[in-house]
C-alpha positions in Angstrom: -3.5 -26.6 -12.9 -1.5 -29.2 -11.0 -1.5 -28.5 -7.2 2.1 -27.5 -6.2 3.8 -28.4 -2.9 4.4 -25.4 -0.7 6.7 -24.7 2.3 6.8 -21.9 4.7 9.4 -20.2 6.7 8.0 -18.0 9.6 4.2 -17.6 10.0 3.8 -19.7 13.2 1.7 -19.1 16.3 0.8 -15.4 16.9 1.9 -14.2 13.4 -0.4 -12.2 11.3 1.0 -12.3 7.7 1.7 -16.0 7.6 -1.9 -16.8 8.0 -2.8 -14.3 5.1 -0.3 -16.0 2.8 -1.7 -19.4 3.7 -5.3 -18.4 2.9 -4.2 -16.8 -0.3 -2.2 -19.9 -1.3 -5.4 -22.1 -0.8 -8.0 -19.8 -2.4 -7.5 -21.0 -6.0 -6.4 -24.5 -5.3 -2.9 -24.1 -6.6 -0.8 -25.0 -3.5 -0.8 -27.5 -0.7 1.1 -26.5 2.4 3.3 -29.6 3.3 6.4 -28.4 5.0 7.5 -25.5 7.3 10.1 -24.0 9.6 7.3 -21.8 11.3 9.4 -20.3 14.0 12.9 -19.8 15.2 11.7 -21.4 18.5 11.7 -25.2 17.8 8.8 -25.9 20.2 6.6 -23.1 18.8 7.7 -24.4 15.2 6.6 -28.0 15.8 3.4 -26.9 17.5 2.5 -24.5 14.8 3.1 -27.3 12.2 0.9 -29.7 14.1 -2.0 -27.2 14.2 -1.6 -26.8 10.4 -1.6 -30.6 9.7 2.1 -30.6 8.6 3.6 -34.0 9.1 6.1 -34.1 12.0 8.8 -35.3 9.6 8.3 -32.2 7.5 8.5 -29.7 10.4 11.8 -28.1 10.8 13.5 -26.1 13.5 15.7 -24.3 11.0 15.3 -23.0 7.3 18.7 -24.3 6.1 17.8 -27.8 7.4 14.5 -27.4 5.7 16.0 -26.3 2.2 18.5 -29.2 2.3 16.0 -32.0 3.5 13.2 -30.8 1.0 15.7 -30.5 -2.0 16.7 -34.1 -1.3 13.2 -35.6 -1.2 11.6 -37.0 -4.2 8.3 -35.3 -3.2 10.1 -32.1 -2.0 8.4 -28.7 -2.1 8.0 -26.8 -5.4 8.0 -23.4 -3.7 8.6 -21.8 -0.4 6.7 -18.9 1.1 8.8 -16.5 3.3 6.8 -14.6 6.0 9.5 -13.5 8.5 10.7 -10.1 9.5 12.5 -8.4 6.7 16.1 -8.8 7.8 15.8 -12.6 7.3 14.2 -12.6 3.9 17.6 -12.7 2.0 19.4 -15.5 3.8 16.2 -17.6 3.7 15.5 -17.1 0.0 19.1 -17.6 -0.9 19.1 -20.8 0.9 16.2 -22.2 -1.2 17.4 -20.6 -4.5 20.6 -22.2 -4.2 18.7 -25.6 -4.3 16.6 -24.4 -7.3 13.5 -24.1 -5.1 11.1 -21.2 -6.1 10.6 -18.6 -3.7 7.5 -16.4 -2.8 8.7 -13.6 -0.6 6.6 -11.0 1.4 7.8 -7.4 0.7 10.1 -5.6 1.0 12.6 -8.0 -0.4 15.3 -7.4 2.3 16.2 -5.0 5.0 19.4 -3.7 3.4 20.5 -2.8 0.1 23.6 -5.2 0.3 21.2 -8.0 1.1 18.8 -7.1 -2.0 21.9 -7.0 -4.2 23.0 -10.4 -3.1 19.7 -12.0 -3.4 19.1 -10.4 -7.0 22.3 -12.2 -8.0 21.2 -15.4 -6.4 17.8 -15.3 -8.1 19.5 -14.8 -11.5 21.8 -17.8 -10.9 18.8 -20.1 -9.7 16.6 -22.4 -11.8 13.9 -21.4 -9.2 11.8 -18.4 -9.6 11.6 -15.5 -7.2 8.2 -13.7 -6.5 7.6 -10.5 -4.4 4.1 -10.1 -3.0 3.3 -6.5 -3.2 -0.3 -7.7 -2.9 -2.0 -4.5 -4.0 -0.8 -5.2 -7.6 -3.2 -8.1 -7.5 -6.4 -6.1 -7.2 -8.5 -6.1 -10.6 -9.0 -2.3 -10.6 -5.2 -1.8 -10.4 -4.8 -4.1 -13.4 -7.5 -2.1 -15.0 -5.7 1.2 -14.3 -2.4 -0.4 -15.6 -4.0 -1.4 -18.9 -5.5 2.1 -19.3 -2.3 3.8 -18.8 -0.4 1.4 -21.2 -3.1 2.0 -23.8 -2.7 5.9 -23.4 -6.0 6.6 -22.2 -4.5 9.0 -20.0 -2.1 10.5 -22.5 1.4 11.3 -21.3 1.8 11.1 -17.6 2.4 14.3 -15.7 1.8 13.8 -12.0 1.6 10.7 -9.7 0.2 11.0 -6.3 0.4 7.9 -3.8 -0.5 8.0 -0.1 -0.6 5.3 2.6 -1.9 6.3 5.9 -2.4 4.4 9.1 -2.6 5.5 12.8 -1.8 2.3 14.6 1.6 3.6 15.8 0.5 7.0 16.9 1.6 6.2 20.4 4.0 3.7 22.0 2.6 0.2 21.3 2.1 -2.4 23.9 5.2 -4.3 24.9 3.4 -7.7 23.7 2.5 -6.2 20.3 4.6 -8.7 18.0 3.7 -6.8 14.9 5.0 -3.6 16.2 7.9 -4.9 18.1 9.9 -6.0 15.0 8.8 -3.1 12.7 10.3 -0.7 15.5 13.7 -2.4 15.5 15.8 -0.9 12.5 18.0 -4.1 12.3 15.0 -6.3 11.6 12.9 -4.0 9.5 15.5 -1.9 7.6 13.1 1.2 8.2 10.0 2.3 9.7 7.0 3.6 7.8 8.9 4.0 4.7 9.9 0.3 4.6 6.6 -1.0 5.9 4.0 1.1 3.7 6.0 3.6 1.7 7.4 0.7 -0.4 3.8 -0.3 -1.1 3.0 3.3 -2.3 6.1 3.6 -4.4 5.6 0.2 -5.9 2.0 0.7 -6.9 2.9 4.1 -8.4 5.5 2.5 -10.7 3.4 -0.7 -11.4 0.5 1.3 -12.7 2.4 4.0 -14.6 5.1 1.7 -16.0 7.5 4.7 -14.9 10.7 4.3 -13.0 11.9 6.8 -10.3 15.0 8.5 -11.5 15.6 10.9 -8.4 13.8 11.6 -5.1 13.9 14.0 -2.1 12.7 12.7 1.3 11.8 13.8 4.8 11.5 11.0 7.2 10.5 11.8 10.7 9.8 10.0 14.1 7.1 11.7 15.9 6.9 9.4 18.9 9.3 10.0 21.6 12.1 7.3 21.8 11.3 5.8 18.4 14.4 5.1 16.4 12.7 4.4 13.1 10.6 6.9 11.0 6.8 6.9 11.4 6.1 9.5 8.7 7.5 10.0 5.3 7.3 12.6 2.7 8.9 12.1 -0.6 9.1 14.1 -3.9 9.7 12.0 -7.0 11.1 12.6 -10.5 10.2 9.9 -13.0 11.7 8.9 -16.4 9.9 10.8 -19.1 9.6 13.9 -16.9 6.6 13.0 -14.8 6.7 14.3 -11.2 5.3 12.6 -8.0 4.7 12.6 -4.3 4.3 9.9 -1.7 3.0 10.5 1.9 3.4 7.4 3.9 2.4 7.8 7.7 1.6 5.5 10.7 0.7 8.3 12.9 -2.2 10.0 10.8 -4.9 9.5 13.4 -8.2 8.6 11.7 -6.7 6.4 9.1 -6.9 2.6 9.2 -5.3 1.4 5.9 -5.9 4.4 3.6 -3.7 3.7 0.4 -4.6 5.8 -2.5 -3.3 6.4 -5.8 -4.1 9.1 -8.4 -2.5 9.4 -11.8 -2.9 12.6 -14.1 -2.0 12.8 -17.7 -2.4 15.1 -20.6 -5.7 13.5 -21.6 -7.3 12.2 -18.4 -6.8 10.9 -14.8 -7.3 7.8 -12.7 -8.2 7.6 -9.0 -8.2 4.5 -6.8 -8.5 3.9 -3.0 -7.7 0.5 -1.3 -10.5 0.9 1.2 -13.1 0.9 -1.7 -10.9 -1.4 -4.1 -13.7 -2.4 -6.4 -14.0 0.9 -8.1 -11.6 3.1 -10.2 -12.6 6.7 -11.4 -11.5 7.7 -14.8 -11.9 11.4 -16.0 -11.3 12.5 -19.5 -10.3 16.1 -20.1 -13.5 18.1 -20.5 -15.9 15.2 -19.5 -17.7 13.9 -16.4 -15.8 11.4 -14.3 -16.6 7.8 -15.0 -17.0 5.2 -12.4 -15.6 1.8 -13.6 -16.3 -1.2 -11.3 -14.6 -4.5 -10.9 -16.9 -7.0 -13.0 -18.8 -4.2 -14.5 -19.2 -3.4 -18.2 -16.5 -1.1 -18.5 -13.9 -3.4 -17.0 -11.1 -4.2 -19.4 -9.5 -7.7 -20.0 -6.7 -7.1 -17.5 -9.3 -6.6 -14.7 -11.5 -9.4 -15.9 -8.7 -11.9 -15.8 -8.2 -11.4 -12.1 -11.9 -11.0 -11.3 -13.6 -14.0 -9.5 -17.1 -13.1 -8.7 -19.8 -10.8 -10.2 -19.8 -7.1 -9.9 -21.4 -5.7 -6.7 -20.0 -8.7 -4.6 -16.8 -7.1 -3.1 -13.3 -8.7 -3.7 -10.5 -7.4 -1.7 -7.2 -8.0 0.3 -7.1 -11.9 0.4 -8.1 -12.2 -3.2 -5.5 -9.9 -4.5 -2.9 -11.9 -2.5 -4.4 -15.0 -4.0 -4.0 -13.6 -7.6 -0.3 -13.3 -6.9 -0.1 -16.9 -5.7 -2.0 -18.2 -8.7 0.2 -16.3 -11.0 3.3 -17.7 -9.3 2.0 -21.2 -9.6 1.5 -20.5 -13.5 5.0 -19.5 -13.8 6.5 -22.3 -12.0 4.6 -24.7 -13.9 5.3 -23.1 -17.3 8.7 -21.8 -16.5 7.8 -18.7 -18.2 9.9 -15.7 -16.8 7.8 -13.1 -18.4 5.0 -12.8 -15.9 3.4 -9.7 -14.8 4.1 -10.9 -11.1 6.9 -8.9 -9.4 10.3 -10.4 -9.3 13.9 -9.9 -7.7 14.5 -6.7 -9.9 11.3 -5.1 -8.5 12.3 -6.2 -5.2 15.8 -4.7 -5.6 14.2 -1.4 -6.9 12.1 -1.2 -3.8 15.0 -1.5 -1.4 16.9 1.1 -3.5 14.0 3.3 -3.0 14.0 2.8 0.8 17.9 3.5 1.0 17.6 6.5 -1.2 15.0 7.9 0.9 17.1 7.4 4.1 20.2 9.1 2.6 18.1 12.0 1.4 16.6 12.7 4.7 19.8 12.4 6.6 21.3 15.0 4.1 18.4 17.5 4.7 16.1 16.3 2.0 18.7 16.6 -0.8 17.9 15.1 -4.2 19.2 11.5 -4.7 19.7 10.0 -8.0 18.5 6.4 -8.3 19.3 5.6 -12.0 
């Protein structure tokens, strides 16, 4: 595969997710980082670019300047990675899509539904591609589970249970905690736990089952005094086809680090997966003993094998899952094939609709809200 030229907006000094995206983009040799507007602070942006080996003439202080300049270059970037706080995703993505530069955007797609609708329209009008990095969809055992559901190994889906539990916001964070600071600002994040991790749980449930949420009832709570965004979310779901579901997303569940789990129950069997042990999925057929399926093992199906890099027993995890999405994005950009499994603008719009519906439901006493 030809190496594509990548730019990045955000992800400068002191940022967490920018480094993750850069490692993921490098892992399979699909991208070279050649340009960036790495901070809204020009001095920090240029210092960050120098540390990453980006030439000074391709270090920008503003994303609009970057989009215009890179589009005009004969060797301009093929794609831009957006790793800023959520409220900036939409304007940045639209600036690059308007110049037919593909976009790889961290989740959620935007902070508001209006931004998501505008970005979805911009994506449809652009020759560039839009990719959304819900990274957990890149795990081999999630691809295993998705194929098993599609092949009716579970029968008709009845119940979907997705939980994402953390404890890092159980108290007031330190003033200099950059990651917490913007997440606790509703204008920048668009929501608390529901937008940060609840979207992951919802996306994973829909990705594996192939079902869409038709309605939901949500209770969002702020447990820490003075906190203006939710830190705990409980959501009941109704899916198309009649399946029911539940999501619990919490950042105040003490004793949990990054405890994302998914369980899917059908008429013929069930699947259970946990992100903290991602190389295993448990499959149980009705009336039979549970079967442990491992990444790279003999029971792995083609969907899992296609995104497996190393033999069974050697753990693959978070960075590799991210890298799978970058590799798939590169394949789509090169082939211009818009039928990829990788998530796009419509998936992003669904995710923001989910957050907005949860917020409306909670404000109205956990009333049921129709999504489609």
